C-alpha positions as CSV (number, residue, x, y, z in Angstrom):
1,X,-30.0,12.4,-25.0
2,X,-31.9,11.4,-28.2
3,X,-34.5,14.1,-28.9
4,X,-37.2,11.6,-30.0
5,X,-36.8,9.5,-26.9
6,X,-36.9,12.6,-24.8
7,X,-40.2,13.7,-26.3
8,X,-41.8,10.3,-25.8
9,X,-40.7,10.0,-22.2
10,X,-41.9,13.4,-21.2
11,X,-45.3,13.5,-23.0
12,X,-46.6,11.2,-20.3
13,X,-46.2,14.0,-17.8
14,X,-48.7,16.7,-18.6
15,X,-47.6,20.3,-18.1
16,X,-49.7,22.1,-15.4
17,X,-51.8,24.9,-16.6
18,X,-50.2,28.4,-16.2
19,X,-51.7,30.4,-13.4
20,X,-51.0,34.0,-14.1
21,X,-52.0,35.3,-10.7
22,X,-49.8,32.8,-9.0
23,X,-46.9,33.5,-11.3
24,X,-47.1,37.3,-10.6
25,X,-47.3,36.7,-6.9
26,X,-44.2,34.5,-7.0
27,X,-42.4,37.2,-9.0
28,X,-43.2,40.1,-6.7
29,X,-43.1,38.3,-3.4
30,X,-39.9,36.5,-4.2
31,X,-38.0,39.6,-5.3
32,X,-39.5,42.5,-3.3
33,X,-37.2,42.4,-0.2
34,X,-33.9,41.3,-1.8
35,X,-31.3,42.7,-4.2
36,X,-28.2,41.5,-6.0
37,X,-27.4,37.8,-5.9
38,X,-30.3,36.9,-3.6
39,X,-32.7,38.8,-6.0
40,X,-31.6,36.8,-9.0
41,X,-31.7,33.4,-7.2
42,X,-35.2,34.1,-6.1
43,X,-36.2,35.3,-9.5
44,X,-35.1,32.2,-11.4
45,X,-36.6,29.8,-8.8
46,X,-39.9,31.7,-9.1
47,X,-39.7,31.7,-12.9
48,X,-39.1,28.0,-13.1
49,X,-42.0,27.3,-10.7
50,X,-44.3,29.7,-12.4
51,X,-43.7,28.3,-15.9
52,X,-43.3,24.7,-14.7
53,X,-39.9,24.3,-16.4
54,X,-36.9,22.2,-15.3
55,X,-34.5,25.1,-15.4
56,X,-34.2,28.9,-15.5
57,X,-31.3,31.2,-15.5
58,X,-30.3,34.8,-15.7
59,X,-26.8,35.9,-17.0
60,X,-24.6,38.9,-17.5
61,X,-23.2,39.4,-21.0
62,X,-19.6,40.4,-21.9
63,X,-19.6,41.6,-25.5
64,X,-15.8,41.7,-25.6
65,X,-15.6,37.9,-25.2
66,X,-19.1,37.1,-26.3
67,X,-19.6,35.2,-23.0
68,X,-22.6,34.7,-20.7
69,X,-21.9,34.3,-17.0
70,X,-24.7,33.1,-14.7
71,X,-25.9,35.5,-12.0
72,X,-28.2,32.6,-10.9
73,X,-28.8,29.2,-12.6
74,X,-31.6,27.0,-11.2
75,X,-31.7,23.5,-12.6
76,X,-33.8,20.7,-11.1
77,X,-34.0,21.9,-7.5
78,X,-30.4,23.2,-7.2
79,X,-28.2,26.1,-8.2
80,X,-25.3,25.4,-10.5
81,X,-22.4,27.6,-11.7
82,X,-22.5,28.3,-15.4
83,X,-20.5,30.3,-18.0
84,X,-20.3,29.8,-21.8
85,X,-19.5,31.3,-25.1
86,X,-22.7,32.1,-27.0
87,X,-21.5,31.0,-30.4
88,X,-23.4,28.0,-31.7
89,X,-26.0,28.2,-28.9
90,X,-29.7,29.3,-28.8
91,X,-28.5,32.2,-26.7
92,X,-26.5,33.5,-29.7
93,X,-29.7,34.1,-31.6
94,X,-31.2,35.9,-28.6
95,X,-28.2,38.2,-28.1
96,X,-27.4,39.0,-31.7
97,X,-31.0,39.3,-32.7
98,X,-31.8,41.3,-29.5
99,X,-35.3,39.7,-29.3
100,X,-37.3,37.0,-27.5
101,X,-36.8,33.6,-29.0
102,X,-38.8,30.4,-28.4
103,X,-38.0,26.9,-29.5
104,X,-41.1,25.1,-28.3
105,X,-40.0,21.6,-29.3
106,X,-37.1,19.5,-30.7
107,X,-34.4,22.1,-29.8
108,X,-31.7,19.3,-29.9
109,X,-32.5,18.8,-33.6
110,X,-31.7,22.5,-34.2
111,X,-28.6,22.5,-32.0
112,X,-27.4,18.9,-32.0
113,X,-23.8,19.7,-30.9
114,X,-24.7,22.0,-28.0
115,X,-23.3,20.1,-25.0
116,X,-25.3,21.8,-22.2
117,X,-28.6,21.1,-24.0
118,X,-27.5,17.5,-24.6
119,X,-26.5,17.0,-21.0
120,X,-30.0,17.7,-19.7
121,X,-31.9,16.2,-22.6
122,X,-33.6,19.6,-23.4
123,X,-36.6,19.6,-25.6
124,X,-37.7,23.3,-25.5
125,X,-35.9,26.6,-24.8
126,X,-37.0,30.2,-24.4
127,X,-34.7,33.2,-24.0
128,X,-35.0,37.0,-24.0
129,X,-32.3,39.7,-23.9
130,X,-32.0,42.0,-20.9
131,X,-31.5,45.6,-22.1
132,X,-30.3,48.9,-20.7
133,X,-32.3,52.0,-21.3
134,X,-30.2,52.7,-24.4
135,X,-30.9,49.2,-25.8
136,X,-27.5,47.9,-24.9
137,X,-27.6,44.2,-24.2
138,X,-26.8,43.7,-20.5
139,X,-27.6,40.0,-20.2
140,X,-30.1,37.2,-20.9
141,X,-33.0,35.4,-19.2
142,X,-33.9,31.9,-20.3
143,X,-35.7,28.7,-19.4
144,X,-35.5,25.2,-20.7
145,X,-37.6,22.1,-20.3
146,X,-37.6,18.4,-21.0
147,X,-41.1,18.9,-22.4
148,X,-42.4,21.1,-25.2
149,X,-43.3,24.7,-24.3
150,X,-46.6,25.9,-25.6
151,X,-46.6,29.0,-27.7
152,X,-49.2,30.7,-25.5
153,X,-49.4,34.5,-25.3
154,X,-50.0,34.3,-21.5
155,X,-46.7,32.4,-21.1
156,X,-44.8,34.9,-23.1
157,X,-46.3,37.8,-21.2
158,X,-45.3,36.3,-17.8
159,X,-41.9,35.5,-19.1
160,X,-41.5,39.2,-20.3
161,X,-42.5,40.5,-16.9
162,X,-39.8,38.4,-15.2
163,X,-37.4,39.7,-17.8
164,X,-38.3,43.3,-17.1
165,X,-37.7,42.8,-13.3
166,X,-34.4,41.1,-14.1
167,X,-33.4,44.0,-16.4
168,X,-34.3,46.6,-13.8
169,X,-32.2,44.9,-11.1
170,X,-29.3,44.5,-13.5
171,X,-29.5,48.2,-14.4
172,X,-29.6,49.1,-10.8
173,X,-26.5,47.0,-10.0
174,X,-24.7,48.5,-13.0
175,X,-25.6,52.1,-11.8
176,X,-24.6,51.2,-8.3
177,X,-21.2,49.8,-9.5
178,X,-20.7,53.0,-11.5
179,X,-21.4,55.2,-8.5
180,X,-19.1,53.1,-6.4
181,X,-16.4,53.2,-8.9
182,X,-16.8,57.0,-9.2
183,X,-16.6,57.4,-5.4
184,X,-13.6,55.1,-5.2
185,X,-11.9,57.1,-8.0
186,X,-12.7,60.4,-6.2
187,X,-11.3,58.9,-3.0
188,X,-8.1,57.9,-4.8
189,X,-7.8,61.4,-6.3
190,X,-8.4,63.2,-3.0
191,X,-6.1,60.8,-1.0
192,X,-3.4,60.9,-3.7
193,X,-3.4,64.7,-4.1
194,X,-0.2,66.5,-3.2
195,X,-2.3,69.4,-1.8
196,X,-4.0,69.2,1.6
197,X,-7.7,68.8,1.1
198,X,-9.9,69.4,4.2
199,X,-13.7,69.3,4.3
200,X,-15.5,71.5,6.9
201,X,-19.1,71.4,8.0
202,X,-21.2,74.6,8.4
203,X,-19.6,75.1,11.8
204,X,-16.1,74.8,10.2
205,X,-15.4,71.6,12.0
206,X,-13.3,69.0,10.1
207,X,-15.3,66.2,8.6
208,X,-12.6,64.8,6.3
209,X,-8.8,65.4,5.8
210,X,-6.8,63.6,3.2
211,X,-3.3,62.1,3.7
212,X,-1.6,65.3,2.4
213,X,-3.5,67.4,5.0
214,X,-2.4,65.1,7.8
215,X,1.2,65.2,6.5
216,X,1.6,69.0,6.3
217,X,-0.2,69.5,9.7
218,X,1.9,66.6,11.1
219,X,-1.4,65.2,12.5
220,X,-0.8,61.5,11.9
221,X,-0.9,60.8,15.6
222,X,-3.5,63.5,16.4
223,X,-7.0,63.1,15.0
224,X,-8.3,66.1,12.9
225,X,-11.8,64.8,12.3
226,X,-14.5,66.4,14.5
227,X,-12.4,69.3,15.8
228,X,-12.7,72.9,14.9
229,X,-10.3,73.9,12.1
230,X,-9.1,76.9,14.1
231,X,-6.9,74.5,16.0
232,X,-4.8,74.3,12.8
233,X,-4.5,78.1,12.2
234,X,-2.3,80.8,13.6
235,X,-3.9,83.5,15.9
236,X,-6.4,85.6,14.0
237,X,-6.6,83.4,10.9
238,X,-9.7,81.5,11.9
239,X,-11.8,84.6,12.2
240,X,-10.6,85.6,8.7
241,X,-11.6,82.1,7.4
242,X,-15.1,82.5,9.0
243,X,-15.6,85.8,7.2
244,X,-14.7,84.4,3.9
245,X,-17.0,81.3,4.4
246,X,-19.9,83.6,5.3
247,X,-19.3,85.7,2.2
248,X,-19.4,82.5,0.1
249,X,-22.8,81.7,1.5
250,X,-24.2,84.8,-0.2
251,X,-23.1,83.7,-3.6
252,X,-25.1,81.7,-6.2
253,X,-24.3,78.1,-7.0
254,X,-21.5,77.8,-9.4
255,X,-19.8,80.9,-8.0
256,X,-19.3,79.8,-4.4
257,X,-15.5,79.5,-4.5
258,X,-12.6,81.9,-3.8
259,X,-8.9,82.2,-3.8
260,X,-7.9,83.3,-0.3
261,X,-5.7,86.4,-0.9
262,X,-2.4,86.1,0.8
263,X,-3.1,82.6,1.9
264,X,-3.4,81.4,5.5
265,X,-0.9,81.2,8.3
266,X,-1.2,77.6,9.2
267,X,0.0,75.8,12.4
268,X,1.2,72.2,12.6
269,X,0.6,69.8,15.5
270,X,4.0,70.6,16.9
271,X,3.2,74.4,17.0
272,X,5.4,75.3,14.0
273,X,3.7,77.9,11.7
274,X,4.0,77.9,8.0
275,X,2.5,80.0,5.1
276,X,-0.1,78.1,3.0
277,X,-1.7,79.1,-0.3
278,X,-5.4,78.3,0.0
279,X,-8.7,78.1,-1.9
280,X,-12.2,77.5,-0.4
281,X,-15.4,76.4,-2.0
282,X,-19.0,75.7,-0.8
283,X,-21.2,72.7,-1.6
284,X,-24.4,71.1,-0.3
285,X,-24.9,67.4,0.6
286,X,-28.0,65.9,2.2
287,X,-29.4,69.3,2.9
288,X,-26.3,70.5,4.8
289,X,-23.7,73.1,3.9
290,X,-20.0,72.1,3.6
291,X,-16.8,73.8,2.7
292,X,-13.8,72.3,0.9
293,X,-10.5,74.0,1.8
294,X,-7.4,73.2,-0.3
295,X,-4.0,74.2,1.1
296,X,-0.4,74.0,-0.1
297,X,2.6,74.6,2.0
298,X,4.4,77.6,0.3
299,X,7.7,76.5,1.7
300,X,7.3,73.1,0.0
301,X,6.4,74.8,-3.3
302,X,9.4,77.1,-3.2
303,X,11.7,74.1,-2.5
304,X,10.0,72.1,-5.3
305,X,10.4,75.0,-7.7
306,X,14.1,75.3,-6.8
307,X,14.6,71.6,-7.3
308,X,12.8,71.8,-10.7
309,X,15.0,74.7,-11.8
310,X,18.1,72.9,-10.7
311,X,17.1,69.7,-12.5
312,X,16.2,71.7,-15.6
313,X,19.5,73.4,-15.6
314,X,21.3,70.1,-15.1
315,X,19.3,68.5,-17.8
316,X,20.3,71.3,-20.2
317,X,23.9,70.8,-19.3
318,X,23.7,67.1,-19.8
319,X,22.0,67.5,-23.2
320,X,24.8,69.9,-24.3
321,X,27.3,67.3,-23.1
322,X,25.6,64.5,-25.0
323,X,25.3,66.6,-28.1
324,X,29.0,67.6,-27.9
325,X,30.0,64.0,-27.4
326,X,28.0,62.9,-30.3
327,X,29.6,65.5,-32.6
328,X,33.2,65.4,-31.5
329,X,34.1,61.7,-31.4
330,X,37.5,60.5,-30.1
331,X,41.0,62.1,-30.3
332,X,42.7,60.6,-33.3
333,X,46.2,61.0,-34.4
334,X,49.7,59.5,-34.3
335,X,51.8,62.6,-34.9
336,X,54.5,63.6,-32.5
337,X,52.8,66.9,-31.9
338,X,49.5,65.3,-30.8
339,X,51.2,62.6,-28.7
340,X,53.0,65.4,-26.8
341,X,49.6,67.0,-26.0
342,X,48.1,63.7,-24.9
343,X,51.1,63.1,-22.6
344,X,50.5,66.5,-21.0
345,X,46.8,65.6,-20.6
346,X,47.7,62.4,-18.7
347,X,50.2,64.4,-16.5
348,X,47.7,67.0,-15.4
349,X,44.4,65.1,-15.4
350,X,44.8,63.6,-12.0
351,X,45.4,67.0,-10.3
352,X,43.1,69.9,-9.6
353,X,45.3,72.3,-11.4
354,X,43.7,74.9,-13.7
355,X,44.5,74.3,-17.3
356,X,44.6,76.9,-20.1
357,X,44.1,75.2,-23.5
358,X,45.5,77.3,-26.4
359,X,45.3,76.8,-30.1
360,X,43.7,78.0,-33.4
361,X,40.1,77.6,-34.1
362,X,38.9,74.1,-35.0
363,X,41.9,72.3,-33.4
364,X,39.8,70.5,-30.8
365,X,40.4,72.4,-27.6
366,X,37.1,71.2,-26.2
367,X,38.0,67.6,-26.9
368,X,41.2,68.1,-24.8
369,X,39.1,69.6,-22.0
370,X,36.8,66.6,-22.1
371,X,39.8,64.2,-22.1
372,X,41.2,65.9,-19.0
373,X,37.9,65.7,-17.2
374,X,37.4,62.0,-18.2
375,X,40.8,61.1,-16.8
376,X,40.3,63.1,-13.6
377,X,39.1,62.1,-10.1
378,X,36.0,64.3,-10.8
379,X,34.9,62.2,-13.8
380,X,31.7,61.0,-12.0
381,X,30.6,64.6,-11.5
382,X,29.4,67.0,-14.3
383,X,31.5,68.7,-16.8
384,X,29.7,72.0,-17.4
385,X,30.6,73.9,-20.6
386,X,30.2,77.6,-21.1
387,X,31.0,79.4,-24.4
388,X,31.8,82.8,-23.1
389,X,31.6,84.3,-26.6
390,X,28.1,83.1,-27.2
391,X,26.5,84.7,-24.2
392,X,25.4,88.4,-24.4
393,X,27.8,90.5,-22.4
394,X,25.2,91.7,-19.9
395,X,24.1,88.1,-19.1
396,X,27.5,86.5,-18.7
397,X,27.7,87.2,-15.0
398,X,24.2,85.8,-14.4
399,X,25.0,82.7,-16.5
400,X,28.2,81.9,-14.6
401,X,27.1,82.8,-11.0
402,X,23.3,82.8,-11.1
403,X,20.8,85.5,-10.0
404,X,18.0,86.2,-7.6
405,X,14.5,86.9,-8.6
406,X,14.1,90.5,-9.5
407,X,17.8,91.1,-9.7
408,X,17.3,92.7,-13.2
409,X,14.6,93.2,-15.8
410,X,13.5,89.8,-16.9
411,X,14.7,87.9,-13.8
412,X,11.3,86.5,-13.0
413,X,12.7,83.6,-11.0
414,X,15.8,82.6,-9.1
415,X,18.4,80.8,-11.2
416,X,21.4,78.7,-10.5
417,X,24.6,79.6,-12.3
418,X,27.0,77.3,-14.1
419,X,29.5,77.3,-11.3
420,X,26.9,76.1,-8.8
421,X,25.8,73.4,-11.3
422,X,29.5,72.3,-11.6
423,X,30.0,72.0,-7.9
424,X,32.2,68.9,-7.2
425,X,33.0,68.6,-11.0
426,X,34.6,70.6,-13.7
427,X,33.7,73.8,-15.6
428,X,35.1,74.5,-19.1
429,X,35.2,78.1,-20.0
430,X,35.6,78.3,-23.8
431,X,36.6,81.6,-25.3
432,X,37.6,82.9,-21.9
433,X,39.3,85.9,-23.5
434,X,35.9,87.3,-24.2
435,X,35.0,87.9,-20.6
436,X,34.5,91.5,-19.5
437,X,36.8,93.0,-16.8
438,X,34.0,93.0,-14.2
439,X,33.3,89.3,-14.7
440,X,37.1,88.6,-14.7
441,X,37.2,90.0,-11.1
442,X,34.5,87.5,-10.0
443,X,36.1,84.6,-11.8
444,X,39.4,85.4,-10.1
445,X,37.7,85.3,-6.7
446,X,36.2,81.8,-7.5
447,X,39.7,80.6,-8.5
448,X,41.3,82.0,-5.4
449,X,38.7,81.5,-2.7
450,X,36.1,79.1,-4.2
451,X,33.2,81.5,-3.5
452,X,30.9,84.0,-5.2
453,X,27.6,85.9,-4.8
454,X,24.8,85.5,-7.4
455,X,23.6,88.7,-9.1
456,X,21.3,90.5,-6.8
457,X,22.3,88.5,-3.7
458,X,24.5,89.3,-0.7
459,X,24.7,85.7,0.3
460,X,28.0,84.0,-0.4
461,X,28.1,80.6,-2.1
462,X,31.0,78.2,-1.8
463,X,31.8,75.8,-4.5
464,X,34.5,73.2,-5.3
465,X,35.1,73.4,-9.0
466,X,38.0,72.7,-11.2
467,X,38.4,75.3,-14.0
468,X,39.5,74.4,-17.5
469,X,39.6,77.3,-20.0
470,X,40.4,77.7,-23.6
471,X,41.1,80.6,-26.0
472,X,42.4,81.4,-29.4
473,X,43.2,85.0,-28.5
474,X,46.6,86.3,-27.6
475,X,46.2,86.8,-23.9
476,X,49.7,88.2,-23.5
477,X,48.8,91.0,-26.0
478,X,45.5,91.5,-24.2
479,X,47.3,91.8,-20.8
480,X,49.6,94.4,-22.3
481,X,46.6,96.3,-23.7
482,X,44.9,96.1,-20.2
483,X,41.9,94.1,-21.4
484,X,42.8,90.9,-19.6
485,X,43.9,90.7,-15.9
486,X,47.4,89.5,-15.4
487,X,46.6,87.8,-12.1
488,X,43.6,86.0,-13.7
489,X,45.9,84.8,-16.5
490,X,48.3,83.2,-14.1
491,X,45.5,81.6,-12.1
492,X,44.0,80.1,-15.3
493,X,47.3,79.0,-16.9
494,X,48.8,76.9,-14.0
495,X,49.3,74.3,-16.7
496,X,49.0,75.6,-20.3
497,X,48.5,73.2,-23.1
498,X,48.9,74.2,-26.8
499,X,46.9,72.2,-29.2
500,X,48.8,71.9,-32.6
501,X,47.3,73.2,-35.8
502,X,46.3,70.5,-38.3
503,X,49.1,71.5,-40.7
504,X,51.6,70.6,-37.9
505,X,50.3,67.1,-37.5
506,X,51.5,65.6,-40.8
507,X,49.9,62.2,-41.7
508,X,47.1,62.8,-39.0
509,X,45.3,64.7,-41.8
510,X,44.8,61.5,-43.8
511,X,43.9,59.5,-40.7
512,X,41.3,62.0,-39.6
513,X,39.9,62.3,-43.2
514,X,39.5,58.5,-43.5
515,X,37.7,58.4,-40.2
516,X,35.4,61.3,-41.1
517,X,34.6,59.8,-44.5
518,X,33.6,56.4,-43.1
519,X,31.6,57.8,-40.3
520,X,29.7,60.3,-42.4
521,X,29.1,57.7,-45.2
522,X,27.6,55.4,-42.6
523,X,25.4,58.2,-41.3
524,X,24.2,59.1,-44.9
525,X,23.7,55.4,-45.9
526,X,26.5,55.5,-48.5
527,X,29.6,53.5,-49.2
528,X,32.9,55.2,-50.0
529,X,36.2,53.6,-50.9
530,X,39.3,54.1,-48.7
531,X,41.3,57.2,-49.5
532,X,43.8,56.7,-52.4
533,X,47.3,58.1,-52.5
534,X,46.3,60.9,-54.7
535,X,43.6,62.0,-52.3
536,X,46.0,61.8,-49.3
537,X,48.6,63.9,-51.2
538,X,46.1,66.6,-52.1
539,X,44.8,66.7,-48.4
540,X,48.4,67.0,-47.1
541,X,49.2,69.8,-49.5
542,X,46.5,72.0,-48.2
543,X,47.2,74.3,-45.2
544,X,43.8,73.8,-43.4
545,X,43.4,77.3,-41.9
546,X,40.2,76.0,-40.3
547,X,42.0,73.0,-38.9
548,X,40.1,69.8,-38.0
549,X,36.7,71.5,-38.2
550,X,37.4,72.6,-41.7
551,X,38.7,69.1,-42.6
552,X,35.4,67.6,-41.3
553,X,33.4,70.0,-43.4
554,X,35.5,69.3,-46.5
555,X,35.1,65.5,-46.1
556,X,31.3,65.9,-45.6
557,X,31.1,67.8,-48.8
558,X,33.2,65.2,-50.6
559,X,30.9,62.4,-49.3
560,X,27.8,64.2,-50.4
561,X,29.1,64.7,-53.9
562,X,30.9,61.3,-54.2
563,X,30.2,59.1,-57.2
564,X,30.7,55.4,-57.4
565,X,32.1,55.4,-53.9
566,X,34.9,57.9,-54.7
567,X,35.2,61.2,-52.8
568,X,34.9,64.3,-54.9
569,X,37.7,66.5,-53.5
570,X,37.6,68.8,-56.6
571,X,34.3,70.3,-55.4
572,X,35.0,69.9,-51.7
573,X,38.3,71.7,-51.3
574,X,38.2,75.5,-51.8
575,X,39.0,76.5,-55.4
576,X,41.9,78.7,-54.3
577,X,43.4,75.7,-52.5
578,X,43.1,73.5,-55.5
579,X,45.2,75.9,-57.6
580,X,48.0,75.6,-55.1
581,X,47.9,71.8,-54.9
582,X,47.9,71.0,-58.7
583,X,50.0,68.1,-59.6
584,X,53.1,69.3,-61.6
585,X,56.1,67.0,-62.2
586,X,59.4,67.6,-60.5
587,X,60.9,69.1,-63.7
588,X,57.8,71.4,-64.1
589,X,58.2,72.6,-60.5
590,X,61.8,73.4,-61.1
591,X,61.5,75.1,-64.5
592,X,58.0,76.7,-64.4
593,X,57.9,80.5,-64.3
594,X,55.5,81.6,-61.5
595,X,53.2,84.6,-61.7
596,X,53.5,87.5,-59.4
597,X,50.3,86.4,-57.6
598,X,51.8,82.9,-57.1
599,X,55.1,84.4,-55.7
600,X,53.0,86.6,-53.4
601,X,51.1,83.5,-52.2
602,X,54.3,81.7,-51.5
603,X,55.8,84.6,-49.6
604,X,52.6,85.1,-47.6
605,X,52.5,81.4,-46.6
606,X,56.2,81.5,-45.6
607,X,55.8,84.6,-43.5
608,X,52.7,83.1,-41.8
609,X,54.5,79.9,-40.8
610,X,57.3,81.9,-39.3
611,X,54.8,84.2,-37.4
612,X,52.7,81.3,-36.1
613,X,55.9,79.4,-35.0
614,X,56.8,82.3,-32.8
615,X,53.2,83.0,-31.6
616,X,53.3,86.2,-33.8
617,X,56.3,87.7,-32.0
618,X,58.1,89.9,-34.5
619,X,61.2,91.3,-32.8
620,X,63.8,89.7,-30.5
621,X,66.2,86.8,-30.7
622,X,63.2,84.3,-30.8
623,X,61.0,86.5,-33.0
624,X,59.9,85.8,-36.6
625,X,62.2,88.5,-38.1
626,X,65.3,86.7,-36.7
627,X,64.0,83.4,-38.0
628,X,63.5,84.9,-41.5
629,X,66.8,86.8,-41.4
630,X,65.3,90.3,-41.8
631,X,64.8,93.4,-39.8
632,X,61.7,93.6,-37.6
633,X,60.7,96.8,-39.4
634,X,61.1,95.1,-42.8
635,X,59.0,92.2,-41.6
636,X,56.3,94.5,-40.3
637,X,56.1,96.3,-43.6
638,X,55.9,93.0,-45.6
639,X,53.1,91.7,-43.3
640,X,51.2,94.9,-43.9
641,X,51.7,94.9,-47.7
642,X,50.7,91.2,-48.0
643,X,47.6,91.8,-45.9
644,X,48.6,89.3,-43.2
645,X,46.7,89.3,-39.9
646,X,46.2,86.9,-37.2
647,X,43.2,84.8,-38.1
648,X,40.1,85.0,-35.9
649,X,40.1,81.8,-33.9
């Protein structure tokens, strides 16, 4: 509507004089007996009538969206819904300026594009913010008219009084909503608690019981409210609870709470008794004394703790499994020696036979164990790995078979052993030759009968576990020396598998080196060229006493020190090895005179190969002495003089 036409049309209708007494009566009589929505509807009708305006409204402000939403909007004898963004409106000036604002005339000339003002042909506008006690803007009270509004102090005073009443009610509603939200939150906390929470009056009758209380007392079909709490306690316990409650009544506020020593013997609706940890506290409400009793079924807690311990142990095993899988990779190789091992793996995997995996250190015995488990009928169950050499001797039995609380110093809680965790699956005992004779006896019993007792327990546990074991020690020599049980050896080695040393795998060395190089380069964010013939020759010429593990370390060093994508084997391979794999010509090899040290190295390497080929057996038709064409005594003397010994695996 054109502002000029609006003014000319409306000036014919004179505004009635403001009657302050009538306005105040309208304010107080209209809002005295109502709250909430009815309050605000009465307020804006009374305001429009008192000031003689066409419209009046009260809104709530949302600062996040800068939006006003009407709590009540009275316009020309009817209520209308209304919500708007404040930007570009007179309300914006009121909210952002936090002050009363009056446009007494020609408001459309100031806000020509404001659709709500245009729709009613507004001429004047007055608004004031509604504030909380901390000056936060809660909302907005406003009037508009199709006639000018006089800038009279009396009109502004009346308008401010209506605004104060609106602010007070809005603050009351906000406070009520906060209290309601707090009560709802408290109800959710109480009802969602895992512990039983029971409120008792001064006669120790139940006034409230949460869902957990009804559950542990099995009282879903039997009401607890209103009855004496003694109904839910074993004989003699209610009198003890009364004494504790009376003692609390003598304490000052802030100290009226207690842990009930030894808990309470509770009784469910079906008559079954159970131990319950309990705390009690006193509080006052509406002049009356109440007690809050919190109980927890000890049996449930013990079961929960046991479950947590089991899950924690299983998680540890799974983490070890994932870490090992991430480090080991797949079994690579095309050599005849490795293919023979893989064939044996396929043959035995589908059975439950115990497998003893033999071989030097670093040959990948654990990889073979994982391959057996992955091809077995137990592959969906856990593979639990135990490094027998890494566990202190006095804790090995506890680690394998578990222990009871208090079984020994430091046993503060019951613990499951690795055999129990592996139930239904597979256990891999690495370095099995390190087990003490006492533990060997228990292990033999598990293999024979599938049962054991945890440390400190007389209760027998039965398990169904497949046992894979590995060692780099000479178990035959240990049996002869009496440090390893012969009957256990035969139980473990139902199906022995010997993993070949890397030097026995020929071209597998280059294949593994290429794989390690590319994988490590990718991990380090580098690029390396494929291995050249010279690199392969140098790798094949080395004996690799540390086997695949040493090869992986050498390649990692070579990748770290690589330049222009070329591996630096000069720094990666041990210096003593580089001397033995220098690159002389065929004529130089045939004609060069060797030093005494070089001849000793050749002799030492030759003797070692013979000894390893015969599992370090010296005498006999299949011994190393016969292979070398010398007497056993001569060989023993040479071994001693050259400082040869079976390498620690």
